N, C-alpha and C positions, 0 to 999 in steps of 0.2 A: 450554668456554664457548660455542663456536660452535654446538654441537648444541643447547644449551639455548635460545639465542636463536632458532635456526631452528625449533625445536619450538614455542616460544611464538608466534612470528610465524605459523606454520601454524595454530595453534589460534584465532588472532584471525579467521581467514577460513574456518574450518570451519563447515559448515552444522549448525545445531541447531534444535530446536523448543522454544519456551517459551510459557508462558501470558502473557497481557497483564499479569497481576499480578506477573510476574517481570521485566518489561522496565524500562528506566530510567524514572524519574519524569517526565522531560521527554517521553518518548514516550507514556506513559500520559495525561498532560495533553493532548497534541496529539490522540491518538486519541479521547478522550472528547469533545473539542470537534468533531472531524471527524464523529463519529457523530451528534452533535446537529444539525449542519448537514445531514447526510443525512436524518435524521428529519424535519426541517422542509422538505426538498426545495427549498432555496434554492440555485440554481446559482451565484450570485455568491459565496456563503459557501463552497461547495465549491471553486470556482475559486480563491479566495484561499488555499486550503490545498493547491493543486496546482502542480506544476512544469510549465513550458511550455518547449519543445514537449512535449506529453503523448503518451506512447506508448500505443497501443491495438491490440488484436487480437481481432476477433470470430470470424474464421474464415480459413482460407487464402485469400488474395486480398483479404480485408477487414481490412487492418492498415495501420498507418502512424502518423503523428503529427498532432496537432491543435494549432492555435494556441489562445490563450485564447478568441477569438471562436467558433471552431469547437467548442471544448469546451462553451461556453455553449449553443450551438445543439443539441448532441448529448448532453449529459449525461444526459438522460432515458433514453437507451438503456442506460445503466449503472445508474442509481439509481432508476428508476421501473419497476415498484414497488420498494420498498425491498428490497435484497438481504437474505435471511434471515441471512447471516453477521453483519450489523451488529446483530442482535437478541440475539446471544450475550453472556452476562454476562462471561465470562473466556475469550475466544477464544484459540486457539493460533496462533502466528506461526512461520514458518520464518525464521530469522535467518542471514544469510550476508553477510560483508563489509560490515556496516553497513546492510544493507537488511532490512526487515521485510515478509514476504509473508504475507498473509492469504488462505488458500485456502478456497473454498466448495465442498464436495463435492456439494451439491445441484444445482449447475449448472456445475461444473468451471471456475469463474472464480477469478482470482487478482488481488488488489489489492496493489500493492507500494509501500511507503513508504520514504523515505530522508531523512536529515538533510542539509539544504543550507544552509550558513551557520549561522544561530543557531536555525533551526526545522526541523521535519520537514515533508515534503510528500508527497502522493500523486504517484508518478512513472509508474505504468503500470497498465493494466487489460488482462488477457488472458483469453479463454475458450478452454479446450483443446477441440480438435475431438473 
């Protein structure tokens, strides 16, 4: 019995890749709303779907956290021009321990989302060097 529980617990946290269409309906609803805000380029709408303090990393030495006000001042560095990854119809996400990471190979960026309370939020943006 213990081995089955341990294996099941381990599978809950194992990393896997899934298409948006295979994610829970609550995440699909959030993601579609998030993409609409990104398409409109309205920082306050994007910020409303973002967790603060927000973690970012543009390069070694250019990483940290932003408050909501700092995010609103700097969100254009992430979302303008609109990242190509948000134009994909059924993008792939890496799922691990309840987080959904959307990786864009065109610029080595990763957007990570996680459920907090009753809704999902953008929790970080990182560009790999």
